[in-house]
C-alpha positions in Angstrom: 0.8 25.4 8.8 -1.1 22.8 6.7 -1.8 23.2 3.0 -5.5 23.8 3.3 -6.1 23.8 -0.4 -4.9 20.2 -0.6 -7.4 19.1 2.1 -10.2 21.0 0.5 -9.4 19.3 -2.8 -9.4 15.9 -1.0 -12.7 16.7 0.5 -14.1 17.4 -2.9 -12.7 14.2 -4.3 -14.1 12.1 -1.5 -17.6 13.6 -1.9 -17.8 11.9 -5.3 -17.2 8.4 -3.9 -19.9 5.8 -4.5 -20.9 3.3 -1.7 -19.0 0.5 -3.5 -15.9 2.7 -3.6 -16.0 3.2 0.1 -16.6 -0.5 0.7 -13.6 -1.3 -1.5 -11.5 1.1 0.5 -12.6 -0.6 3.7 -11.8 -4.0 2.3 -8.3 -2.8 1.1 -7.4 -1.0 4.2 -4.1 -1.8 5.7 -5.1 -1.6 9.4 -8.0 -1.0 11.7 -7.5 2.8 11.9 -7.9 2.9 8.0 -10.9 0.7 8.1 -12.6 2.9 10.7 -11.7 6.1 8.7 -13.1 4.8 5.4 -16.2 3.4 7.2 -16.9 6.7 8.8 -16.5 8.3 5.3 -19.0 5.9 3.9 -21.4 6.7 6.7 -20.9 10.4 6.2 -21.5 10.2 2.5 -24.7 8.1 3.0 -26.1 10.6 5.6 -25.5 13.4 3.2 -27.5 11.6 0.5 -30.3 10.8 3.1 -30.5 14.4 4.1 -30.9 15.5 0.4 -33.7 12.9 -0.1 -35.4 14.2 3.1 -35.0 17.9 2.1 -36.4 17.3 -1.4 -39.4 15.4 0.1 -38.5 12.2 -1.7 -39.1 10.1 1.3 
């Protein structure tokens, strides 16, 4: 069984990343899988911010 708390903690840490942070992670990735993962993470975080702007009627 996995250590769920470890992954929930990682999720909370990743939610605080800024776009320049995820770009840096993509640029420093060791292989294509890491680039893809960090790119998807950046897209996810951007979509979360976009959703908040829409919900708050700021768009």
